[in-house]
N, C-alpha and C positions, 0 to 999 in steps of 0.2 A: 859210508861204512868204514869202520876202522880197519887198520891193517890186519889185526888179529882175526876179525870176522872174515875178511876177504881170504886170508890164508886158510882158515878153517873150512870155509865154503868150498874152496878149490880142492883142498886135500880130501874132503869127504863127499864130493860130488853133490853138494846141496845147492839149491836154487833160492837166492834171497827173495825172489818174487813171491814165493809161497808164504813167507812170513809177512811180507809187506801187504799182501792181499788180506790175510787174517787180521792184521792190525787195522787196515783201512775199513774192513767190514765190521769192526767192533768185536772181534773174537780175541779177547785180550790175553788168552793163553793161561799160563799157570801163575795167577796172581791172587792175592787175598781179596775177599769180598769188599773191604774198605777201598782198596785200590781200584777195583772195578767200578764201584760207585763214584769215586773221584773222576774216573774217565768219563762216565756218563754225565756228570756235572760239568766237566770241561767241555764236552761237546755242546751242551746247552748254553754255557755261560763264558766260555773261553777258559783256557788253562792248558797245561801240559798234559799229554796223553802218553801213558806208559804201558807197554806190553812186555811179557816175559814168557819165553818158550823153553821148555826143558828139551835138552838135546841128549837123547839116550845113546850111550856108548861112545860119547865124544870126550876128548881130553878136557874140554870146558863143558860144564853141565847145563849152562843156561845162555840164552841169547836175549838181550834186551833190545827193544825197539822204542824209541822216544821221539815224539813229535813235539816241537816247541810250541809254546802257548800262542805265538803269533802265526803259527803254521808255516813259518819260513823254511823249516828244515825238519827232516826225519832222519834220525841217526840209528844205525845198527852198531851195538857194541857189546862186548863181553863184560861181565861184572868185574873181572880182574883189570879191565882198562879204565874203570871209572875213577 
């Protein structure tokens, strides 16, 4: 997780595990249908998996969770950190 996400989670009492679980269970959050289908294809054929969760009432309005195509890493980041 990036420093920005870590700071945001601590400041607002959020637990990153809740977002990781959603991502791992295929609940991709607030993404377009094309992106959801790309995630489903990535599960079947390999590829990057992307989830986005809206953060209501936070200084940053979205959280991204990205798993690399080779499944070597999953990263939490804010769009402003991309």
